[in-house]
C-alpha positions as CSV (number, residue, x, y, z in Angstrom):
1,M,-15.9,-59.8,12.9
2,G,-15.4,-58.6,16.4
3,R,-12.9,-56.0,15.2
4,L,-15.1,-54.2,12.7
5,P,-16.7,-51.7,15.2
6,R,-13.3,-50.6,16.3
7,V,-12.0,-50.3,12.7
8,R,-15.1,-48.3,11.7
9,A,-14.5,-46.1,14.7
10,L,-10.9,-45.5,13.7
11,Y,-12.1,-44.5,10.2
12,V,-14.5,-42.0,11.7
13,V,-11.8,-40.5,13.9
14,L,-9.5,-40.2,10.9
15,A,-12.2,-38.6,8.8
16,V,-13.0,-36.1,11.5
17,Q,-9.3,-35.2,11.9
18,L,-9.0,-34.6,8.1
19,V,-12.1,-32.4,8.1
20,V,-10.8,-30.4,11.1
21,G,-7.4,-30.1,9.5
22,A,-8.8,-28.9,6.2
23,T,-11.1,-26.4,8.0
24,F,-8.1,-25.0,10.0
25,A,-6.1,-24.7,6.9
26,L,-8.9,-22.7,5.2
27,L,-9.3,-20.4,8.2
28,A,-5.5,-19.9,8.3
29,A,-5.4,-19.0,4.6
30,T,-8.1,-16.4,5.1
31,G,-6.8,-15.0,8.3
32,N,-9.9,-15.9,10.3
33,I,-8.6,-18.3,12.9
34,P,-10.6,-17.6,16.2
35,F,-8.9,-17.1,19.5
36,T,-5.5,-16.2,18.1
37,S,-3.3,-13.6,19.8
38,D,-2.4,-10.3,18.2
39,E,1.3,-11.2,18.3
40,P,3.2,-11.3,14.9
41,E,3.1,-14.8,13.3
42,K,6.1,-16.5,11.7
43,P,6.7,-15.6,8.1
44,A,4.9,-17.9,5.6
45,A,7.1,-19.8,3.2
46,S,5.7,-17.7,0.3
47,A,6.4,-14.4,2.1
48,D,9.5,-13.5,0.2
49,R,7.9,-12.2,-3.0
50,F,8.6,-8.5,-2.8
51,D,12.0,-7.2,-4.0
52,S,12.8,-4.7,-1.2
53,R,16.3,-4.1,-2.6
54,A,14.8,-2.9,-5.9
55,A,12.3,-0.8,-4.0
56,Y,15.1,0.8,-2.0
57,G,17.0,1.5,-5.2
58,L,14.0,3.3,-6.7
59,M,13.6,5.3,-3.5
60,R,17.2,6.3,-3.5
61,E,17.0,7.2,-7.2
62,Q,14.2,9.7,-6.4
63,V,16.1,11.2,-3.5
64,E,19.1,11.7,-5.7
65,L,17.1,14.0,-7.9
66,G,16.8,16.4,-5.0
67,P,13.6,18.3,-4.2
68,R,10.8,17.4,-6.6
69,P,7.9,19.8,-6.0
70,A,5.0,19.5,-8.5
71,G,5.7,21.2,-11.8
72,S,9.5,21.4,-11.3
73,R,12.1,20.1,-13.7
74,A,13.1,17.4,-11.3
75,S,9.5,16.3,-10.9
76,R,9.0,16.1,-14.6
77,E,12.2,14.1,-15.1
78,L,11.0,11.7,-12.3
79,G,7.5,11.5,-13.9
80,D,9.1,10.4,-17.2
81,R,11.1,7.7,-15.5
82,L,8.1,6.4,-13.5
83,R,5.9,6.2,-16.5
84,R,8.4,4.0,-18.2
85,Q,8.7,1.7,-15.2
86,L,5.0,1.4,-14.4
87,P,3.3,-1.4,-16.4
88,Q,1.1,0.1,-19.1
89,G,2.1,3.5,-17.7
90,V,0.5,6.6,-19.2
91,F,0.1,10.3,-18.2
92,A,-3.2,11.7,-17.1
93,R,-2.7,15.5,-17.3
94,F,-4.6,18.0,-15.3
95,G,-4.4,21.5,-13.8
96,D,-1.4,23.7,-14.6
97,G,0.6,21.2,-16.5
98,L,0.6,18.6,-13.7
99,R,0.6,14.8,-14.5
100,N,-0.7,11.8,-12.7
101,I,0.7,8.5,-13.9
102,V,-1.6,5.6,-14.4
103,G,-0.6,2.0,-14.9
104,G,-2.2,-1.4,-14.3
105,V,-1.9,-5.1,-14.1
106,P,-4.9,-7.1,-15.4
107,G,-6.6,-9.6,-13.1
108,R,-8.6,-12.7,-13.8
109,D,-11.8,-10.9,-13.4
110,P,-11.8,-7.7,-15.6
111,S,-15.0,-6.5,-13.9
112,R,-13.2,-6.0,-10.6
113,K,-10.8,-3.1,-9.9
114,V,-8.6,-2.2,-7.0
115,I,-6.4,0.9,-6.7
116,V,-2.9,1.2,-5.2
117,G,-1.8,4.8,-5.0
118,A,1.1,7.0,-3.9
119,H,2.2,10.6,-4.5
120,Y,5.6,11.3,-6.2
121,D,5.9,15.1,-5.6
122,T,7.6,16.6,-2.6
123,K,6.8,19.5,-0.3
124,D,8.1,22.7,-2.0
125,E,10.7,23.6,0.7
126,P,14.4,24.3,0.0
127,G,16.5,21.2,0.5
128,F,13.5,18.9,1.2
129,V,14.1,15.6,-0.6
130,G,11.2,13.5,0.9
131,A,12.7,10.0,1.2
132,N,9.8,8.9,3.3
133,D,7.2,11.5,2.4
134,G,6.8,10.8,-1.3
135,A,9.7,8.5,-2.4
136,S,8.9,5.5,-0.1
137,G,5.3,5.1,-1.2
138,T,6.1,5.6,-4.8
139,A,8.9,3.0,-4.7
140,V,6.7,0.4,-3.0
141,A,3.8,1.0,-5.5
142,V,6.1,0.7,-8.6
143,E,7.8,-2.4,-7.3
144,L,4.4,-4.0,-6.5
145,A,3.3,-3.3,-10.1
146,R,6.5,-4.9,-11.4
147,T,6.0,-7.9,-9.1
148,L,2.4,-8.7,-10.0
149,K,1.9,-10.9,-13.1
150,P,-1.1,-10.5,-15.4
151,R,-4.1,-12.6,-14.1
152,Q,-2.1,-13.6,-11.0
153,I,-4.9,-12.3,-8.8
154,R,-8.6,-11.8,-9.3
155,P,-9.1,-8.1,-9.5
156,T,-7.3,-5.8,-11.9
157,V,-4.9,-3.6,-10.0
158,V,-4.7,0.1,-11.1
159,F,-1.6,1.9,-10.0
160,L,-2.0,5.7,-9.6
161,L,1.0,7.9,-8.9
162,F,-0.3,11.4,-7.9
163,D,1.2,14.7,-8.8
164,G,0.5,17.8,-6.7
165,E,-0.4,16.1,-3.4
166,E,1.5,18.8,-1.6
167,S,0.0,22.3,-1.6
168,P,2.0,25.0,-3.4
169,R,4.7,26.9,-1.5
170,G,3.5,29.4,1.0
171,T,0.1,27.8,1.4
172,P,-0.9,27.8,5.1
173,D,-1.8,24.5,6.7
174,S,-5.4,25.7,7.1
175,E,-5.8,25.7,3.3
176,F,-4.3,22.3,2.6
177,D,-7.7,20.7,2.1
178,R,-8.5,23.3,-0.5
179,R,-5.2,23.6,-2.3
180,G,-3.6,20.2,-1.7
181,L,-4.4,16.7,-3.0
182,R,-4.6,18.1,-6.5
183,G,-3.8,14.9,-8.4
184,S,-6.2,12.6,-6.4
185,K,-9.0,15.1,-6.6
186,A,-8.6,15.3,-10.4
187,I,-8.6,11.5,-11.0
188,A,-10.8,10.0,-8.3
189,P,-14.2,10.7,-10.0
190,G,-13.1,8.4,-12.8
191,F,-12.6,5.4,-10.4
192,K,-15.8,5.4,-8.4
193,D,-16.4,1.8,-9.5
194,A,-13.3,0.6,-7.7
195,E,-13.8,-2.0,-4.9
196,A,-10.9,-0.6,-2.8
197,M,-8.2,2.0,-2.7
198,I,-4.9,1.4,-0.9
199,L,-2.7,4.5,-0.3
200,L,1.0,4.2,0.4
201,D,2.4,7.3,2.0
202,F,4.9,7.2,4.9
203,V,5.9,3.6,4.6
204,G,9.7,3.7,4.7
205,D,10.8,5.3,8.0
206,R,13.2,3.3,10.1
207,E,10.9,3.1,13.2
208,L,7.9,2.1,11.1
209,S,4.7,1.6,13.0
210,T,1.4,1.9,11.1
211,P,-1.7,2.0,13.1
212,R,-5.1,2.5,11.4
213,E,-5.7,6.1,10.3
214,A,-9.2,7.1,11.4
215,N,-10.6,7.8,7.9
216,S,-9.5,4.3,6.7
217,D,-12.1,1.7,6.1
218,E,-12.3,-0.6,9.1
219,A,-13.1,-3.8,7.2
220,L,-10.3,-3.3,4.6
221,W,-7.8,-2.4,7.4
222,A,-8.7,-5.6,9.2
223,K,-7.8,-7.5,6.0
224,L,-4.5,-5.6,5.8
225,R,-3.6,-6.5,9.4
226,A,-4.5,-10.2,8.7
227,A,-2.2,-10.1,5.7
228,A,0.5,-8.6,7.8
229,R,0.3,-11.4,10.3
230,R,0.4,-14.0,7.7
231,T,3.6,-12.6,6.2
232,G,5.2,-12.2,9.6
233,N,4.8,-8.4,9.6
234,G,2.1,-8.0,12.2
235,A,4.3,-5.9,14.5
236,Y,4.4,-3.1,12.0
237,F,0.6,-2.8,12.0
238,P,-0.6,-2.4,15.6
239,S,-4.3,-2.6,16.5
240,S,-4.5,1.0,17.6
241,T,-6.1,3.9,15.7
242,F,-5.0,7.5,15.5
243,G,-6.6,10.7,14.2
244,A,-7.9,11.4,10.7
245,V,-5.4,12.6,8.1
246,S,-6.3,14.6,4.9
247,D,-4.5,12.5,2.3
248,D,-4.9,11.2,-1.3
249,H,-7.4,8.5,-0.1
250,V,-10.0,11.1,0.9
251,P,-11.1,12.0,-2.6
252,F,-11.8,8.3,-3.2
253,I,-13.7,8.0,0.0
254,E,-15.8,10.9,-1.2
255,Q,-16.6,8.8,-4.3
256,G,-17.8,5.9,-2.1
257,V,-14.7,3.7,-2.5
258,P,-13.5,1.9,0.6
259,S,-10.0,3.2,1.2
260,I,-7.1,2.9,3.6
261,D,-4.0,5.1,4.2
262,L,-0.7,3.4,5.2
263,I,0.9,6.4,6.9
264,D,3.1,6.4,10.0
265,F,2.3,9.9,10.9
266,D,4.4,9.8,14.0
267,F,7.4,10.7,11.9
268,P,9.9,13.2,13.5
269,C,11.2,14.5,10.1
270,F,7.8,15.4,8.7
271,H,8.4,18.2,6.1
272,Q,12.0,18.7,7.4
273,R,15.4,18.3,5.8
274,C,16.1,15.2,7.9
275,D,13.6,13.3,5.7
276,D,16.5,11.8,3.7
277,L,18.0,8.4,3.3
278,S,19.2,8.3,6.9
279,A,15.5,8.3,8.0
280,V,14.4,5.3,6.0
281,S,15.2,1.6,5.8
282,E,14.8,-1.3,3.3
283,R,13.3,-3.4,6.1
284,S,10.4,-1.1,6.4
285,L,9.8,-1.1,2.6
286,N,9.8,-4.9,2.7
287,A,7.3,-5.1,5.5
288,T,4.9,-2.8,3.6
289,G,5.5,-4.4,0.2
290,E,5.0,-8.0,1.5
291,T,1.9,-7.1,3.4
292,V,0.2,-5.2,0.6
293,L,1.1,-7.9,-1.9
294,E,-0.5,-10.5,0.4
295,L,-3.6,-8.3,0.8
296,L,-4.0,-7.9,-3.0
297,R,-3.7,-11.7,-3.3
298,T,-6.7,-12.2,-1.0
299,L,-9.1,-9.5,-2.4
């Protein structure tokens, strides 16, 4: 009888420890642990879900086609290949014979919709093959689509591959907003009901560092950075912010869709011939792919 108070106290302590442990596990799973540092976390056991080798192969396949400006023979050949590789892939034609490619993976809640996008055309400059600027984002988007299983996550994920992101040859930079982003401008009005839009642009360069682009939704970007930390890729997504970029997420922002742009704009080979396979790495594709896959899982 004299031991009962101590036994009860022990039960209380154990119960409190279980509650605290469960609470901490829940906070960790949602990326909301207070007082944690901004240093990269160790990779989670489940953080090897994205096939970066396959993504790199698809990036290389695009580069081997050579320059792929919108409307060119190489672009049309690539578009045919991408449509076949994208789950439920179909063309959405617009403008002067240009073609967006639309695919999707159904989620458990068909009323919810999230968009992952990338552009597959290249700048119309002689010799420009766009390994990072065009091929890397497209490769990650397609591999994400091939990785996700139907009803694996809550929202349906719509994959949009944009044609005509780059403005036509000879267009001055001052007219990019008017003459560029042709594919996203054409299709964004049909997706104003989307909960989020995640744009993949410069995501493969060897020295990848992706701070928040100023137009990108702050709350959605915070979820992305939490996903990066949980998969051990926090170092690729620093806490800083750089200037606004006119990119394929802007037409979706104009439709009221919270959007983010994954673009390492501090890229020395921007619109130059050195944007080839020597400027990109599989490791960068993996960091982006694992992070976005984790973000989609938590939306």
